[in-house]
Structures are given as structure tokens and as C-alpha cells.
VOVONU-462266 format. One line per 5 residues: their letters; for each residue x, y, z of N, C-alpha, C, O. Coordinates in Angstrom, 3 decimals, always signed. Each point is the difference from the previous one (the first is absolute). Layout:
<recs>
A = X,Y,Z,X,Y,Z,X,Y,Z,X,Y,Z ~ ...
</recs>
This chain:
<recs>
XXXXX = -20.606,+22.488,+5.332,+1.259,-0.148,+0.665,+0.603,-1.398,-0.354,-0.657,-1.040,-0.051 ~ +2.025,+1.161,-0.193,+0.580,-1.247,-0.171,+0.511,-0.741,+1.157,+0.879,+0.489,+0.710 ~ -1.449,-1.794,-0.455,+0.206,-0.541,+1.293,+1.477,-0.530,+0.120,+0.431,-0.455,+1.059 ~ +0.264,+0.534,-2.126,+1.457,-0.266,+0.014,+0.780,+0.977,+0.686,+1.080,-0.341,+0.484 ~ -1.549,+1.672,-0.368,+0.726,+1.032,+0.484,-0.291,+0.167,+1.455,+0.611,+0.834,+0.668
XXXXX = -1.568,-1.640,-0.143,-0.368,+0.247,+1.386,+0.786,-0.777,+0.782,+0.560,-1.010,-0.426 ~ -0.432,+1.616,+2.133,+0.762,-0.624,+0.743,-0.432,-1.536,+0.227,-1.169,-0.278,-0.267 ~ +1.912,-0.612,+0.680,-0.278,-1.267,+0.412,+1.052,-0.705,+0.893,+1.215,+0.196,+0.004 ~ -1.925,-1.043,+0.741,+0.902,-0.774,+1.083,+0.048,-1.295,-0.250,-0.938,-0.631,-0.487 ~ +2.247,+0.066,+0.867,+0.262,-1.439,-0.002,+0.958,-0.196,+1.090,+0.967,+0.748,+0.151
XXXXX = -1.200,-1.656,+0.542,+0.749,-0.455,+1.214,+0.232,+1.341,+0.875,-0.930,+0.657,+0.468 ~ +2.293,-0.343,-0.311,+0.297,+1.286,+0.879,+0.213,+1.106,-0.837,+0.424,+1.023,+0.537 ~ -0.645,-1.025,-1.809,+0.596,+1.055,-0.953,-1.470,+0.694,-0.553,-1.052,-0.634,-0.080 ~ +1.195,+1.879,-0.232,-0.970,+0.877,-0.630,+0.684,+0.511,-1.216,+1.099,+0.543,+0.115 ~ -1.680,-0.681,-1.283,+0.361,+0.416,-1.382,-0.653,+1.129,-0.479,-1.226,-0.054,-0.096
XXXXX = +1.904,+1.218,-0.270,-0.706,+1.140,-0.589,+0.348,+0.027,-1.470,+0.986,+0.705,-0.220 ~ -1.498,-1.255,-0.814,+0.536,+0.082,-1.325,-0.019,+1.459,-0.525,+0.890,+0.374,-0.764 ~ -1.808,+0.395,+1.127,-0.181,+1.330,-0.379,+1.219,+0.862,+0.185,+0.396,+0.828,-0.821 ~ +0.182,-1.115,+2.030,+1.210,+0.710,+0.540,+1.391,-0.682,+0.048,+1.016,+0.523,+0.457 ~ -1.112,-1.791,-1.006,+1.189,-0.942,-0.294,+0.469,-0.310,+1.717,+1.180,-0.136,+0.323
XXXXX = -2.053,+0.078,+0.423,+0.461,-0.170,+1.324,-0.356,-1.505,+0.483,-1.040,-0.595,-0.284 ~ +2.149,+0.078,+1.099,-0.370,-1.234,+0.842,+0.131,+0.461,+1.424,+0.928,+0.738,+0.329 ~ -1.843,-1.157,+0.528,+0.099,+0.407,+1.262,+0.226,-1.322,+0.927,-0.844,-0.895,+0.020 ~ +1.995,+0.839,+0.714,+0.136,-1.127,+1.031,+0.193,+0.388,+1.260,+0.925,+0.699,+0.413 ~ -1.921,-1.219,+0.273,-0.138,+0.462,+1.595,+0.124,+1.490,+0.166,+0.631,+0.536,+0.911
XXXXX = -1.319,+0.123,-1.918,-0.180,+1.377,+0.090,+1.154,+0.783,-0.612,-0.147,+1.217,-0.113 ~ +1.242,-1.767,-0.278,+1.095,+0.630,-0.733,-0.348,+0.029,-1.474,-0.496,-0.998,-0.524 ~ +0.703,+1.956,-0.075,-0.049,+0.199,-1.528,+1.188,-0.459,-0.821,+1.119,+0.279,+0.430 ~ -1.231,-0.920,-1.509,+0.995,-0.372,-0.839,-0.412,+0.282,-1.463,-0.953,-0.614,-0.479 ~ +1.578,+1.440,-0.178,-0.105,+0.481,-1.295,+0.395,-1.035,-0.988,+1.080,-0.588,+0.067
XXXXX = -2.064,+0.352,-1.082,+0.533,-1.199,-0.843,-0.136,+0.507,-1.346,-0.820,+0.884,-0.247 ~ +1.631,-1.426,-0.715,-0.058,+0.387,-1.335,-1.567,-0.352,-0.670,-0.639,-0.982,+0.377 ~ +0.216,+1.782,-1.250,-1.372,-0.296,-0.591,-0.113,-1.354,-0.625,-1.110,-0.532,-0.011 ~ +2.098,-0.058,-0.490,-0.008,-1.443,-0.609,-0.219,-1.069,+1.133,-0.697,-1.007,-0.124 ~ +1.379,+1.368,+1.216,-0.135,-0.938,+1.247,-1.450,+0.061,+0.495,-0.692,-0.986,+0.254
XXXXX = +0.348,+2.170,-0.157,-1.412,+0.210,+0.674,-1.008,-0.745,-1.015,-0.889,-0.724,+0.445 ~ +1.061,+0.928,-1.802,-0.826,-0.717,-0.985,-0.086,-1.426,+0.285,-1.080,-0.586,+0.069 ~ +2.271,-0.007,+0.105,+0.125,-1.396,-0.093,-0.494,-0.669,+1.568,-0.404,-1.158,+0.112 ~ +0.500,+1.929,+0.805,-0.504,-0.388,+1.272,-1.520,+0.121,+0.071,-0.676,-0.855,+0.572 ~ +0.114,+2.004,-1.201,-1.474,-0.022,-0.019,-0.501,-0.977,-1.017,-1.111,-0.498,+0.175
XXXXX = +1.726,+0.224,-1.072,-0.539,-1.032,-1.122,-0.169,-1.342,+0.893,-1.071,-0.557,+0.242 ~ +2.271,+0.184,+0.164,+0.075,-1.204,+0.634,-0.926,-0.168,+1.380,-0.517,-1.073,+0.310 ~ +0.402,+2.150,+0.374,-1.114,-0.056,+1.139,-1.415,-0.079,-0.488,-0.809,-0.618,+0.692 ~ +0.428,+1.175,-1.804,-1.404,-0.225,-0.444,+0.007,-1.183,-0.723,-1.109,-0.395,-0.359 ~ +2.336,-0.453,-0.029,-0.505,-1.346,-0.602,+0.595,-1.157,+0.817,+0.511,-0.987,-0.528
XXXXX = -0.622,+1.192,+1.957,+0.123,-0.768,+1.092,-0.402,-1.578,-0.488,-1.040,-0.181,-0.632 ~ +1.780,-0.742,+0.911,-0.476,-1.304,-0.217,+0.066,-0.468,-1.362,-0.156,-1.192,-0.261 ~ +0.414,+2.200,-0.759,+0.105,-0.381,-1.318,+1.280,-0.392,-0.686,+1.002,+0.580,+0.420 ~ -0.836,-1.453,-1.397,+1.331,-0.076,-0.548,+0.048,+1.011,-1.009,-0.918,+0.154,-0.805 ~ +2.033,+0.591,+0.821,+0.271,+1.145,-0.806,+1.003,-0.363,-1.036,+1.089,-0.542,+0.188
XXXXX = -1.631,+0.930,-1.330,+1.186,-0.275,-1.306,+0.906,+1.003,+0.061,-0.350,+1.121,+0.370 ~ +1.631,-1.399,-0.728,+1.154,+0.889,+0.081,-0.347,+1.230,-1.018,+0.296,+1.151,+0.324 ~ -0.946,-1.444,-1.589,-0.146,+0.942,-0.851,-0.946,+1.149,+0.382,+0.464,+1.128,-0.168 ~ -1.665,-1.220,+0.635,-0.726,+1.173,+0.537,+0.694,+0.834,+0.924,-0.075,+1.229,-0.018 ~ +0.791,-1.934,+0.873,+0.663,+0.772,+1.273,+1.051,+0.606,-0.698,-0.064,+1.218,+0.161
XXXXX = +1.050,-1.570,-0.902,+1.135,+0.770,-0.634,-0.256,+0.871,-0.936,+0.622,+1.062,-0.009 ~ -1.492,-1.316,-0.862,-0.234,+0.913,-1.044,-1.109,+1.020,+0.162,+0.215,+1.202,-0.159 ~ -1.415,-1.697,+0.481,-1.121,+1.010,+0.002,+0.120,+0.865,+1.275,-0.241,+1.206,-0.068 ~ +0.640,-1.841,+1.330,-0.143,+0.844,+1.191,+1.315,+0.730,+0.227,+0.051,+1.175,+0.365 ~ +0.982,-1.922,-0.596,+1.317,+0.973,+0.358,+0.338,+0.739,-1.060,+0.924,+0.791,+0.191
XXXXX = -1.397,-0.818,-1.232,+0.451,+0.876,-1.279,-1.154,+1.183,-0.068,+0.137,+0.917,-0.810 ~ -1.195,-0.971,+1.628,-1.023,+0.791,-0.133,+0.520,+1.663,+0.318,-0.601,+0.933,-0.533 ~ +1.539,-0.747,+1.268,+0.576,+1.208,+0.319,+1.074,+0.489,-0.850,+0.440,+1.148,+0.057 ~ -0.027,-2.069,-0.861,+1.287,+0.494,-0.949,-0.599,+0.952,-1.037,-1.157,-0.180,-0.377 ~ +1.814,+1.072,-0.045,-0.009,+0.992,-1.007,+0.736,-0.486,-1.151,+0.661,-1.037,+0.060
XXXX = -0.759,+1.802,-1.188,+0.671,-0.419,-1.271,+1.289,+0.493,+0.078,+0.826,-0.340,-0.847 ~ -0.484,+1.242,+1.920,+1.408,+0.413,+0.153,+0.814,-1.109,+0.872,+1.225,-0.120,-0.015 ~ -2.066,-0.613,+0.722,+0.689,-1.040,+0.798,+0.388,-1.212,-0.844,+0.845,-0.812,+0.375 ~ -1.492,+0.731,-1.515,+0.156,-1.570,-0.900,+1.153,+0.323,-0.651,+0.520,-0.806,-0.773
</recs>
């Protein structure tokens, strides 16, 4: 099982990457896959300095298809 697809909590938010959902005080907010990907990446790298290149290319482009390019 991929830990990056499991629900996790930070502050008052619950993030469900596998469903592209952000839960705020029990209310669901559907987010774009790229936004969930970035949010998950940042949450799992808390306290680290993140270089722009891995975030913008590797993680945000992970869901693009050849038709999108």
C-alpha cells in the first residue's frame, strides 16, 4: 500500500489523496489531482526546504498525459 494515498490529518484538515478530497470541519472539498499531489508532497516533507524543480516538474506533471503536453 502506498502511504501517499492514505488519509492523513494536519491541524483541522483531513486530506484523502486517493479521493482528491480535503475535509474541513467535516465538509468535503473536491480538489484537482495536482493540488492534492502538491499538498500531500508538502505535508510529508514538513520542515524541509523544498526545491522548486521537484515540486513543479516531477510532482505536478505526474498526472499529465501526452495529450496534455
